[in-house]
C-alpha positions as CSV (number, residue, x, y, z in Angstrom):
1,M,-10.2,8.4,33.4
2,F,-7.3,8.1,30.3
3,L,-7.3,10.4,28.0
4,N,-7.4,9.2,24.4
5,F,-4.9,11.6,21.9
6,L,-7.3,11.7,19.7
7,D,-9.7,13.7,22.4
8,T,-7.7,16.2,22.3
9,K,-7.7,19.6,20.6
10,D,-5.0,18.5,18.2
11,G,-6.4,14.7,18.0
12,R,-10.0,16.5,17.1
13,K,-8.3,18.6,14.8
14,L,-6.2,15.8,12.8
15,T,-9.7,13.2,12.7
16,K,-12.6,16.0,12.2
17,L,-14.9,14.3,10.4
18,A,-17.3,16.8,7.9
19,R,-18.5,16.5,5.1
20,E,-15.5,17.2,2.8
21,S,-13.8,13.6,4.0
22,T,-16.0,11.3,2.0
23,T,-15.6,13.9,-1.2
24,Y,-13.8,12.2,-4.7
25,N,-10.9,14.3,-3.5
26,A,-10.5,13.1,-0.2
27,Y,-11.1,9.6,-0.7
28,Y,-8.7,9.9,-4.4
29,V,-5.7,11.1,-1.6
30,Y,-7.0,8.2,0.7
31,W,-6.1,5.1,-1.8
32,R,-3.2,6.9,-3.6
33,D,-1.4,6.8,-0.6
34,Q,-2.0,3.7,0.5
35,L,-1.5,1.9,-3.1
36,F,1.7,3.4,-3.3
37,E,2.3,2.8,-0.1
38,R,1.9,-1.3,-1.3
39,I,4.1,-1.0,-4.1
40,M,6.8,0.9,-2.4
41,R,7.1,-2.6,-0.5
42,L,7.1,-5.2,-3.5
43,F,11.2,-5.6,-3.4
44,I,14.0,-5.9,-0.5
45,W,16.9,-3.4,-0.9
46,E,20.1,-4.6,0.6
47,N,24.0,-3.2,1.5
48,T,22.9,-0.3,-0.8
49,G,25.3,2.0,2.0
50,D,24.5,5.3,1.8
51,V,21.7,5.3,-0.4
52,K,18.2,4.7,0.8
53,P,16.4,1.9,-0.8
54,K,13.2,3.7,-0.4
55,E,14.4,6.6,-2.5
56,I,15.1,4.1,-5.4
57,E,12.0,3.0,-5.1
58,Q,10.6,6.4,-5.3
59,R,12.4,6.7,-8.3
60,L,11.3,3.4,-10.0
61,V,7.7,3.7,-9.1
62,L,7.1,7.5,-10.2
63,Q,9.5,8.4,-13.3
64,G,10.6,4.7,-14.3
65,H,13.8,5.0,-13.9
66,C,16.8,5.6,-11.2
67,G,20.0,6.8,-11.9
68,I,22.8,5.9,-9.2
69,T,26.0,7.8,-9.3
70,K,28.0,10.0,-6.9
71,L,27.7,13.0,-5.5
72,N,30.4,14.7,-3.0
73,N,32.2,10.9,-3.5
74,E,28.8,9.8,-2.0
75,L,26.7,7.3,-4.4
76,T,23.0,8.9,-4.2
77,A,20.1,8.0,-6.1
78,F,18.8,10.9,-8.7
79,Y,15.9,11.4,-11.4
80,G,16.9,12.2,-14.3
81,T,16.4,12.8,-18.2
82,F,18.0,10.5,-20.5
83,W,19.5,12.5,-24.2
84,G,22.6,11.9,-26.3
85,P,20.7,9.9,-29.7
86,T,21.5,6.5,-30.5
87,K,20.2,4.7,-33.6
88,Y,17.2,3.5,-31.8
89,Q,14.6,5.8,-30.8
90,D,14.5,4.3,-26.7
91,E,18.1,4.4,-26.1
92,W,20.2,7.3,-25.1
93,T,24.1,7.8,-23.8
94,N,24.0,10.5,-21.4
95,Y,21.8,11.2,-18.0
96,T,20.8,14.5,-16.8
97,V,20.8,14.2,-13.0
98,R,18.7,16.6,-11.0
99,C,18.1,16.7,-6.6
100,P,17.3,19.9,-4.6
101,I,20.6,20.5,-4.8
102,Y,22.7,19.6,-7.1
103,S,22.1,19.0,-11.5
104,G,24.6,17.7,-13.4
105,Q,25.2,15.7,-16.5
106,R,26.5,12.1,-16.4
107,T,28.0,9.0,-19.3
108,I,25.6,6.3,-19.4
109,G,28.1,3.1,-18.6
110,K,30.7,5.5,-17.3
111,D,30.2,7.3,-14.3
112,I,26.1,6.1,-14.0
113,V,24.2,3.7,-13.8
114,V,20.4,3.8,-14.8
115,I,17.8,1.0,-13.3
116,D,14.9,0.3,-14.8
117,N,11.5,-0.2,-13.1
118,N,10.8,-2.6,-15.6
119,K,12.3,-3.4,-19.3
120,L,10.3,-0.6,-21.0
121,R,10.7,2.1,-18.4
122,N,7.2,2.3,-17.5
123,P,6.7,3.9,-14.2
124,T,4.1,2.6,-11.9
125,Y,2.0,5.3,-10.5
126,E,-0.1,5.8,-13.4
127,L,-1.6,1.5,-12.6
128,V,-1.9,3.5,-8.8
129,H,-3.4,6.1,-10.4
130,H,-5.9,4.3,-12.5
131,Y,-6.5,2.2,-9.6
132,A,-7.2,5.1,-6.8
133,T,-9.3,7.0,-9.6
134,L,-11.9,3.9,-9.8
135,L,-11.6,2.9,-5.7
136,A,-12.6,7.0,-5.2
137,H,-15.7,6.8,-7.0
138,T,-16.1,3.5,-5.4
139,E,-16.1,4.7,-1.7
140,V,-18.2,7.8,-2.9
141,T,-21.1,5.8,-4.0
142,L,-21.0,3.8,-0.9
143,A,-20.9,6.4,0.9
144,N,-24.1,7.8,-0.6
145,I,-25.7,4.9,-0.6
146,L,-25.4,4.4,2.8
147,V,-26.4,8.1,3.6
148,N,-29.7,8.1,1.5
149,A,-30.7,4.4,3.1
150,R,-31.5,6.6,6.4
151,D,-34.4,8.1,4.9
152,A,-36.8,7.4,2.2
153,G,-37.2,10.3,0.1
154,G,-35.7,11.4,-3.6
155,V,-34.3,14.7,-3.8
156,P,-35.7,17.6,-2.7
157,I,-36.1,20.6,-4.8
158,A,-36.6,23.9,-2.9
159,S,-38.7,26.9,-4.2
160,N,-37.4,29.4,-2.3
161,E,-34.3,30.4,0.0
162,K,-35.7,29.3,3.5
163,Q,-36.8,25.9,2.0
164,K,-33.7,25.7,0.9
165,A,-32.0,26.8,4.3
166,S,-34.0,24.0,5.8
167,I,-33.3,21.3,3.6
168,K,-29.2,22.0,4.1
169,Q,-29.7,21.9,7.7
170,Y,-32.3,18.7,7.7
171,Q,-29.7,16.9,5.9
172,G,-26.9,18.1,7.6
173,K,-28.3,16.6,10.6
174,L,-29.1,13.1,8.8
175,Y,-25.9,12.8,7.4
176,N,-24.0,12.8,11.0
177,G,-26.4,10.5,12.2
178,Q,-28.4,13.2,14.2
179,F,-32.4,13.2,15.1
180,D,-33.7,16.6,13.7
181,A,-36.9,18.0,13.0
182,V,-38.3,20.5,9.7
183,S,-37.4,24.0,11.4
184,D,-39.6,25.5,8.6
185,I,-43.5,25.3,7.7
186,G,-42.3,25.9,4.0
187,M,-40.7,22.6,3.7
188,L,-44.1,20.8,3.6
189,G,-44.5,22.2,0.6
190,I,-41.2,20.9,-1.0
191,E,-41.6,18.2,-3.8
192,Y,-39.3,15.7,-3.9
193,A,-38.2,13.7,-7.2
194,G,-37.1,10.2,-8.0
195,S,-38.4,8.7,-4.8
196,D,-38.7,5.9,-6.2
197,R,-35.0,4.0,-4.8
198,R,-35.6,0.6,-5.7
199,T,-33.6,1.0,-8.6
200,S,-30.9,2.7,-7.2
201,Q,-27.6,0.1,-6.1
202,N,-27.4,-2.3,-3.6
203,V,-24.8,-1.7,-0.8
204,M,-23.1,-5.3,-1.1
205,D,-23.1,-4.7,-4.7
206,V,-20.8,-1.5,-4.0
207,C,-18.8,-3.4,-2.1
208,I,-18.0,-6.4,-4.2
209,I,-17.4,-3.9,-6.3
210,R,-14.1,-2.6,-4.5
211,E,-13.4,-6.3,-3.2
212,R,-12.6,-6.9,-6.7
213,L,-10.9,-3.4,-7.9
214,L,-8.9,-4.5,-5.2
215,K,-8.4,-8.1,-6.3
216,S,-7.3,-6.7,-9.9
217,F,-5.0,-4.1,-8.8
218,Y,-3.0,-6.7,-6.5
219,S,-2.7,-8.9,-9.4
220,D,-1.4,-6.3,-11.8
221,I,1.5,-6.1,-9.6
222,G,2.0,-9.5,-8.7
223,V,0.1,-9.7,-5.4
224,R,-1.6,-12.6,-4.0
225,S,-5.4,-10.7,-2.9
226,A,-7.1,-11.4,0.7
227,F,-9.7,-11.6,-1.4
228,E,-9.1,-15.2,-3.3
229,K,-10.9,-18.3,-1.7
230,R,-8.0,-20.7,-2.5
231,S,-10.0,-23.3,-0.8
232,N,-12.4,-23.4,-3.5
233,S,-10.0,-23.6,-6.6
234,V,-8.9,-26.6,-7.7
235,E,-4.5,-26.5,-7.6
236,A,-4.1,-26.7,-11.4
237,E,-6.2,-22.8,-11.0
238,V,-4.1,-21.9,-7.7
239,E,-0.6,-23.0,-10.2
240,A,-1.7,-21.0,-13.4
241,D,-3.1,-17.7,-10.8
242,T,0.6,-18.0,-9.0
243,S,2.6,-18.3,-12.9
244,L,0.6,-15.4,-14.0
245,L,1.5,-13.4,-10.4
246,L,5.0,-14.4,-11.1
247,L,5.0,-13.1,-14.6
248,N,4.0,-9.5,-13.9
249,L,7.2,-10.0,-10.9
250,S,9.7,-11.1,-12.9
251,D,9.9,-8.3,-15.5
252,M,11.1,-5.6,-12.4
253,I,13.0,-8.0,-10.3
254,D,15.1,-9.2,-13.4
255,S,15.4,-5.6,-14.5
256,R,16.3,-4.5,-10.8
257,E,19.0,-7.5,-10.7
258,K,20.5,-6.2,-13.7
259,G,21.1,-2.4,-11.9
260,C,22.1,-4.0,-9.0
261,D,25.0,-6.0,-10.7
262,E,25.8,-2.9,-12.7
263,V,25.9,-0.7,-9.6
264,N,28.4,-3.3,-7.7
265,K,30.7,-3.8,-11.0
266,M,31.6,0.1,-11.4
267,F,31.2,1.6,-8.2
268,G,32.7,-2.2,-6.2
269,T,29.5,-2.1,-3.8
270,S,27.4,-5.3,-3.4
271,W,23.7,-4.2,-3.7
272,S,20.9,-6.6,-3.9
273,V,17.2,-7.2,-4.3
274,R,15.1,-9.3,-4.2
275,I,11.0,-10.0,-4.0
276,S,9.8,-9.2,-0.4
277,D,9.3,-12.6,1.7
278,E,5.8,-12.5,2.1
279,I,5.3,-12.8,-2.0
280,D,8.0,-14.8,-2.7
281,Y,5.2,-17.3,-4.4
282,N,8.5,-19.4,-5.6
283,V,9.4,-20.0,-1.6
284,E,5.4,-20.4,-1.1
285,N,5.0,-23.3,-3.9
286,E,8.4,-24.9,-2.4
287,R,6.4,-24.7,1.1
288,I,3.4,-26.3,-0.4
289,Q,5.1,-29.0,-1.9
290,F,6.9,-29.9,1.4
291,D,3.8,-29.6,3.2
292,T,1.9,-32.1,0.8
293,N,5.0,-34.3,0.7
294,T,4.6,-35.0,4.1
295,E,1.5,-35.4,4.3
296,I,1.6,-38.3,1.7
297,H,4.6,-39.6,3.6
298,M,2.6,-40.0,7.2
299,A,-0.1,-41.3,4.4
300,D,1.9,-44.1,3.6
301,S,2.8,-45.1,7.6
302,K,-0.1,-44.9,9.0
303,E,-1.5,-47.6,5.7
304,F,1.7,-50.1,6.7
305,S,1.7,-49.5,10.3
C-alpha cells in the first residue's frame, strides 16, 4: 500500500487540524502570505546578476524603496533610510543602507541608486494587510456558519462546571464532524439563547463577499480577477476595466524602469524590468484585436466565395 507523506508522523504534525486552525490569526497569516506572494509576481526583472529579483521586490513592496549599491564590489539590494534635507520635504541627498552583515552611508546619485515602488514611494504591504484582515474575518465567519449549521440549537448557557465540560466535549465532537451523545444528565437543564437562526448569515452570501474582496484586491494591484465574467460584458466595459488596471500598474512599472535606467548608467549593467506576461494587457489587447480582425477577414472571405 502506498504511504503518503501526509500520513506519516511528520506529515500529521504539519497538517494537524485543530480548532486553532480556523481562528482569525491563522486565517490572517494564510491570506497575508497568499496575497504577498501574488504581489511579488507582478514584475519580471532580468539581467540583474548578483542581485536576486525577489530581494528587489521584497524591499519595494515592504518599504516602498530599495537601495542598489556595491558591497565588497558586488551589487546588493538594501533596505534603507533617507536623510540629508533638501528644499523639499520628501526628497533627500543621502541613504543609510542596512543588511544583516553591514550598515553604512551612501550619497544618492553618486554611489547608490534608490528605486521607488511608485512615485510616492508608498509600500504595497499596507494593501496586503488591509485585504488579509478582511478576508480573515470572512473566513472565520464562514467556518462558524458551516459548523453551526450542523445543529439547530442556539448558544448553550451552563450553570455549573459539569455542564460546561459536557458542552465542550459535545461541541468539540460536533466541530470535528463526529457523532457524540451528552455525557451528563445535567445537560437537560441547560438553556439555549438565540436558537432562532433565521437571521444568521447565509453561506453563499459569505462566499460572494470573499470573491468580491479578492476581486477588489486584484483590481487594486492591476490584475484581472478570475471571478469576472467577461462574456457578459460589452466591449466598452472590458476596455474601460482594462484601462483602470493599466493605470494601477503604470505607476509601479514606470518607477521600476526609471530605477533600471539609473542602475545601468551608474554601474554599467543591463538591468531591465517588465510586467509579468500573464497580466500584460497591452499584449492581450493586441491578441484580441488580431483574433477579431482574423474573424472578420474569414467572414468576408466566406461571403464573397
